[in-house]
C-alpha positions, 0 to 999 in steps of 0.5 A: 579068459572068456571062451578058453580051453582048460587044459590041465597038466600033465596033459595026455594025447586025448587032452592036447588032440581036442586043443582047437588051433589058435584057441586060447587055454587056461592051464591047471597044474604042473610045468617045469621052467627050461631054458638054453642052458637046461635043456642043453644039459637035458639033452646031454644025459639023453645022450649019455642015459644019464637021470634027468631032472624030471620026467618027460612023458606029458610034461609041459615046459615054459621057456621061462627063466625067473627072477628071485623072489622077493619076500612074500612073494612065490616067484619073482618076475616069471614072462616067457622067453624066445621059444627060438633058443630051445629048437637045437634041441626041442625034438630029442626032448619031445621024443623021449615024452615032451609033449607041451611047450610054451613060451613066445615066438615062432618055431622052426621048421624042425620043431614044428614036423617033431611037435606035429608027428607026436601030436605034441602042442606049442602054446604062446605067451605073451611076452611082458605079461611077467606080472601076468604069469606071476600072479597064475604061479601058485608053487615053485621049486628048484628042482635042478642046475642051481649053479645057473642061477635063473636058468636053473629049472623049477617046478611049478604049479599052475592055475589060469596060466592063460597061452595060445595054441600056436602049433599042434 
């Protein structure tokens, strides 16, 4: 991607502030997959004061439920899912340090306000580009909730993972 800004994860507030709204970014570093059920469990853990599957401070969550990998692959298909499904949990996670979210679709007004107030960022990934995203993942490790199948939490390391700065 020409004219893309580099974003190294985990990202701090200074890096996020420097991202121009509407710009293309290429992401390098560590992100975590989490969908509806994982968000529900993480939110429950926060409310109970229980341990979390990963540190939320400066974390990046990719709204994705990867399919099982085939032989020779690092990960299966891993395109973005609709971000709005996580909206009821997102302000709580942001309050506890989440600062990068990656998915597709619009966010509700409460999430947009939480993102803006915290200096976080929502990046849009392209739907229908699962093969492209799969090719940008250099490692994948299951870290929590294996019983959820594709909605389990995975730790991904990515290189040149493309997205667009949509809300900050």
